[in-house]
ZAVEX-872898 format. One record per residue (C-alpha): residue in one letter; x, y, z. Coordinates in Angstrom, 1 decimal. Layout:
REM ZAVEX-872898
 res   east  north     up
   a      X      Y      Z
...
//
This chain:
REM ZAVEX-872898
 res   east  north     up
   x  -39.8   -5.3  -33.5
   x  -38.6   -8.6  -31.7
   x  -41.4   -8.0  -29.1
   x  -44.1   -7.4  -31.8
   x  -42.5  -10.2  -34.0
   x  -42.5  -12.6  -30.6
   x  -46.2  -11.3  -29.6
   x  -47.0  -12.3  -33.3
   x  -45.2  -15.8  -33.4
   x  -47.6  -16.1  -30.4
   x  -50.8  -14.9  -31.5
   x  -50.1  -17.4  -34.7
   x  -49.4  -20.2  -32.3
   x  -52.1  -19.8  -30.2
   x  -54.8  -19.5  -33.4
   x  -53.1  -23.2  -34.3
   x  -54.0  -24.8  -31.1
   x  -57.2  -24.1  -31.6
   x  -58.5  -26.2  -33.0
   x  -57.5  -28.5  -30.3
   x  -59.9  -26.8  -28.3
   x  -57.5  -23.9  -26.9
   x  -60.3  -20.9  -27.1
   x  -59.6  -17.6  -27.8
   x  -59.8  -16.2  -23.7
   x  -56.5  -18.5  -23.1
   x  -55.3  -17.9  -26.5
   x  -55.1  -13.7  -25.2
   x  -53.6  -15.0  -21.7
   x  -50.6  -16.6  -23.4
   x  -49.7  -13.8  -24.7
   x  -50.4  -11.5  -22.5
   x  -48.2  -13.6  -20.2
   x  -45.6  -13.9  -23.4
   x  -45.2   -9.7  -23.6
   x  -44.7  -10.5  -19.3
   x  -42.5  -11.9  -19.9
   x  -40.6  -11.0  -22.4
   x  -39.7   -8.0  -21.2
   x  -37.5   -8.6  -18.3
   x  -35.9  -10.9  -19.9
   x  -34.6   -8.4  -22.1
   x  -34.0   -6.4  -19.6
   x  -31.4   -8.3  -17.5
   x  -30.0   -9.1  -21.0
   x  -29.5   -5.9  -20.9
   x  -28.0   -5.5  -17.4
   x  -25.9   -8.4  -18.1
   x  -24.5   -6.8  -20.4
   x  -23.9   -3.8  -20.0
   x  -22.4   -4.3  -15.8
   x  -19.4   -6.7  -18.1
   x  -19.2   -3.4  -20.5
   x  -18.6   -1.5  -17.6
   x  -15.9   -3.5  -16.0
   x  -14.0   -3.5  -19.8
   x  -14.4    0.3  -19.6
   x  -13.0    0.8  -15.9
   x  -10.1   -1.2  -16.7
   x   -9.0    0.8  -19.6
   x   -9.4    3.5  -17.2
   x   -6.9    2.0  -14.5
   x   -4.6    1.6  -17.0
   x   -4.9    5.2  -18.5
   x   -4.4    6.5  -14.6
   x   -1.6    3.9  -14.1
   x   -3.5    2.4  -11.6
   x   -4.0   -1.1  -12.9
   x   -1.4   -2.7  -14.3
   x   -1.2   -6.3  -15.9
   x   -0.1   -7.7  -12.5
   x   -3.5   -6.7  -10.6
   x   -4.8   -3.6   -9.4
   x   -1.5   -1.7   -7.3
   x   -3.0   -1.1   -4.2
   x   -5.1   -5.1   -4.1
   x   -1.0   -6.1   -4.9
   x    1.4   -6.9   -1.9
   x    3.8   -4.3   -2.9
   x    8.1   -3.6   -2.0
   x    9.5   -1.6    1.0
   x   11.6    1.7    1.0
   x   15.1    0.7   -0.4
   x   17.2    1.3    1.7
   x   19.4    3.7    0.0
   x   17.8    7.0   -1.9
   x   19.0    7.8   -5.2
   x   16.2    9.1   -8.1
   x   16.3    7.8  -11.5
   x   14.7    9.2  -14.5
   x   15.3    6.6  -17.5
   x   14.2    7.6  -20.4
   x   10.3    8.5  -18.9
   x    8.0    9.8  -21.2
   x    4.4   10.7  -20.6
   x    1.4   11.2  -22.5
   x   -2.2   12.7  -22.3
   x   -4.7   12.5  -24.6
   x   -2.3   11.7  -27.7
   x    0.0   14.9  -26.6
   x    4.0   14.7  -25.4
   x    4.3   16.0  -22.4
   x    7.5   14.6  -21.4
   x    9.6   13.3  -23.5
   x   12.7   10.4  -22.8
   x   13.5   12.3  -20.0
   x   16.9   11.0  -18.0
   x   18.4   12.1  -15.0
   x   20.0   11.0  -11.8
   x   19.3   13.0   -8.2
   x   21.9   11.3   -5.3
   x   20.2   11.0   -2.1
   x   20.2   13.4    0.6
   x   19.4   16.1   -1.5
   x   17.5   19.3   -1.8
   x   16.5   19.9   -5.6
   x   14.7   22.6   -7.3
   x   12.7   22.2  -10.0
   x   11.7   25.3  -12.3
   x   10.9   26.6  -15.9
   x    7.8   26.1  -17.9
   x    4.6   25.9  -16.7
   x    3.8   25.1  -14.0
   x    2.4   21.5  -15.0
   x    4.7   20.0  -15.8
   x    6.9   20.2  -12.8
   x    3.9   19.1  -11.2
   x    3.7   15.9  -12.7
   x    7.5   15.4  -12.4
   x    6.5   15.5   -8.4
   x    3.8   13.1   -9.5
   x    6.0   10.7  -11.7
   x    7.6   10.8   -8.1
   x    5.6    9.4   -5.9
   x    4.2    7.3   -7.9
   x    1.0    9.1   -8.3
   x    1.1    9.4  -12.1
   x    2.7    6.2  -14.1
   x    5.1    7.3  -17.2
   x    4.1    5.8  -20.6
   x    7.1    4.9  -21.0
   x   10.3    3.8  -19.1
   x   11.5    4.3  -15.6
   x   11.0    5.7  -12.4
   x   13.2    4.4   -9.6
   x   14.1    5.2   -5.9
   x   17.7    3.8   -5.2
   x   17.1    1.2   -7.7
   x   12.8    0.1   -6.9
   x   10.4    1.2   -9.1
   x    8.3    3.7   -8.3
   x    5.2    1.9   -9.0
   x    6.4   -1.3   -7.2
   x    6.3    0.3   -3.8
   x    3.3   -0.3   -1.4
   x    0.8    2.2   -1.0
   x    1.3    2.4    3.0
   x    5.3    3.0    2.4
   x    4.9    5.3    0.0
   x    2.4    7.7    2.5
   x    4.5    6.7    5.6
   x    8.3    7.5    3.9
   x    6.9   10.9    1.9
   x    5.4   14.0    3.0
   x    4.1   16.2    0.5
   x    4.1   19.9    2.0
   x    1.8   22.3    0.4
   x    0.2   25.4    1.8
   x   -2.9   24.5   -0.3
   x   -2.9   21.2    0.7
   x   -6.8   19.8    3.2
   x   -6.7   20.0    6.6
   x   -4.9   22.7    7.5
   x   -7.7   24.0    9.8
   x   -7.0   25.6   13.6
   x   -8.3   22.4   14.5
   x   -5.5   20.2   12.9
   x   -2.8   23.5   14.3
   x   -3.8   22.3   18.0
   x   -4.0   18.0   17.6
   x    0.0   19.0   16.1
   x    1.0   20.7   19.1
   x   -0.6   18.1   21.1
   x    1.9   15.4   19.4
   x    4.4   17.4   18.3
   x    8.1   15.1   19.9
   x    9.6   18.0   21.7
   x   13.0   15.7   21.0
   x   12.1   17.5   17.5
   x   11.2   21.0   18.9
   x   15.1   22.3   19.9
   x   16.0   21.7   15.7
   x   16.3   25.0   14.2
   x   13.0   27.3   13.7
   x   10.7   24.6   15.0
   x   10.2   25.9   18.5
   x    9.7   29.4   16.8
   x    6.9   27.8   14.3
   x    5.6   25.9   17.0
   x    5.0   28.8   19.8
   x    3.9   30.8   16.6
   x    0.8   28.4   15.7
   x    0.6   28.1   20.0
   x   -0.7   31.8   20.1
   x   -2.7   31.2   16.4
   x   -4.3   28.8   17.9
   x   -4.9   30.7   21.6
   x   -6.0   33.9   19.8
   x   -8.9   31.7   17.9
   x   -9.7   29.8   20.6
   x  -10.3   32.9   22.9
   x  -12.3   34.7   19.5
   x  -14.3   31.2   19.9
   x  -15.2   31.9   23.6
   x  -15.8   36.0   23.2
   x  -18.6   34.6   19.8
   x  -20.1   31.7   22.2
   x  -20.5   34.6   25.0
   x  -21.8   37.3   22.6
   x  -24.2   34.5   20.2
   x  -26.3   33.1   23.6
   x  -26.4   36.9   24.7
   x  -27.5   38.1   21.6
   x  -30.4   34.3   21.9
   x  -31.1   35.9   25.8
   x  -32.1   39.3   24.6
   x  -34.4   37.4   21.9
   x  -36.0   35.2   23.5
   x  -37.1   38.4   26.1
   x  -37.8   40.4   22.1
   x  -39.3   37.5   20.4
   x  -36.4   38.2   18.2
   x  -34.5   36.2   16.3
   x  -31.9   35.5   17.3
   x  -27.9   36.1   15.9
   x  -25.4   34.2   14.3
   x  -22.1   33.6   14.8
   x  -19.0   34.3   12.2
   x  -17.2   31.4   10.6
   x  -13.6   31.1   11.8
   x  -11.1   32.3   10.1
   x   -8.8   30.5    8.0
   x   -5.5   30.2    9.0
   x   -3.0   32.9    7.2
   x   -0.8   31.0    4.3
   x    2.0   31.9    7.0
   x    0.7   29.6    9.2
   x   -1.0   27.0    7.2
   x    3.1   26.5    5.5
   x    4.2   26.6    9.6
   x    2.3   23.6   10.3
   x    2.7   21.8    6.8
   x    6.0   22.0    7.0
   x    5.9   20.8   10.8
   x    3.8   17.9    9.9
   x    5.8   17.0    7.7
   x    8.8   17.6   10.3
   x    6.8   15.4   12.5
   x    6.6   12.5   10.7
   x    9.5   11.8    9.4
   x   10.1   11.0    5.8
   x   12.9    9.8    3.6
   x   11.3   12.2    0.9
   x    9.8   15.4    0.8
   x    8.0   17.2   -2.7
   x    6.8   20.4   -1.3
   x    4.5   22.8   -3.8
   x    5.8   25.9   -3.5
   x    3.7   27.5   -7.3
   x    1.0   29.3   -5.5
   x    1.1   32.1   -3.8
   x    3.9   34.3   -3.1
   x    7.7   32.9   -2.7
   x    7.8   31.8    0.8
   x   11.0   31.2    1.9
   x   12.0   34.5    0.2
   x    9.3   36.6    1.8
   x    9.7   34.9    5.4
   x   13.1   33.6    6.9
   x   11.9   32.2    9.4
   x   10.0   29.3    7.5
   x   13.1   29.4    5.1
   x   15.1   28.1    8.7
   x   12.1   25.5    9.1
   x   12.4   24.5    5.1
   x   16.3   23.8    6.1
   x   15.9   21.8    9.3
   x   12.8   19.8    7.4
   x   14.9   19.2    4.2
   x   18.7   19.1    6.4
   x   19.2   15.0    5.3
   x   16.9   14.1    3.8
   x   16.6   13.8   -0.2
   x   13.5   17.0   -1.5
   x   12.3   18.0   -4.4
   x   10.7   22.4   -4.1
   x    8.5   22.7   -7.2
   x    8.9   27.1   -7.2
   x    7.0   29.3   -8.5
   x    7.5   30.6  -11.4
   x   10.3   34.0  -10.8
   x   10.8   33.4   -7.0
   x   14.1   33.3   -6.0
   x   16.0   29.8   -5.3
   x   16.8   29.0   -1.7
   x   20.0   26.7   -0.8
   x   19.8   23.8   -3.1
   x   22.4   21.5   -4.5
   x   20.6   20.5   -8.1
   x   18.4   22.4  -10.6
   x   16.0   20.3  -12.5
   x   14.8   23.4  -15.4
   x   11.5   22.1  -17.4
   x   11.6   23.3  -21.1
   x    8.7   22.0  -23.1
   x    8.5   17.6  -22.8
   x   12.0   18.2  -22.0
   x   13.7   18.4  -18.4
   x   17.6   19.7  -18.4
   x   19.7   18.4  -15.3
   x   22.9   20.5  -13.8
   x   24.2   21.8  -10.5
   x   22.8   24.5   -8.6
   x   25.0   27.5   -8.6
   x   25.6   29.1   -4.7
   x   23.6   32.5   -4.2
//
């Protein structure tokens, strides 16, 4: 409507000016030029408005996700270094998602160098506790502190170096990654309980996979030769089988041990209980957690490994208690 009104206004101006010698042809040209000029100008205004609104929307999303705070984006600020001690404190932590309370005024303290098992239902609440601890999720209110330092103020590079997240579902747990780990694993760590066995089992798996790929390559070359002689289609090699769940656990645990973290968060919510079913994995887990602060998010109904503390999630609350020895 504004565009039509502008065209009419230009036409009226052209008609009024025609008495001073402005021809009808020039009047039509003015109308056409007004239309051609008006549309790009309006589109530029709309585009500018859209960009400004988008920045506001993204800022709001950043606040909801905890990636943007009043002092600026978390990744852009110089963060704090890892504290000298590793005690964990949840101080009145609440978390609301779309107006629904997931955690409500949760408070507890975990001593440095202890292993804590997270039990209870649902899995999502316990996984959120782990995300709050590592700073991946920001609480709606309250504070999560490690050694007296608020987790959200730690530099992302420091968190990446000091915190190890262990899960068999983590990306990159492949035969190629296992081979790289075997080539770079420190020899000084290899004699710790369960480590040499884990390395040997991974080495056997990688060797078997290498031999299988070599056999498949020879089979494919033979098929291609036969196909070229018979002018038929060549056979295709089958995709490599993924690592078994036990080998993915070995790789994840050994990769975490190699990085020498201060804090370990282990997600064992999926599949069968890995440490109850395989004593060798349990030994490797114990080696990883020795003299480190560790959170183990167990699967529902799984047997608790040796641990110092238990956090039980019930509804929107969390109860901390001392673990009872088996």
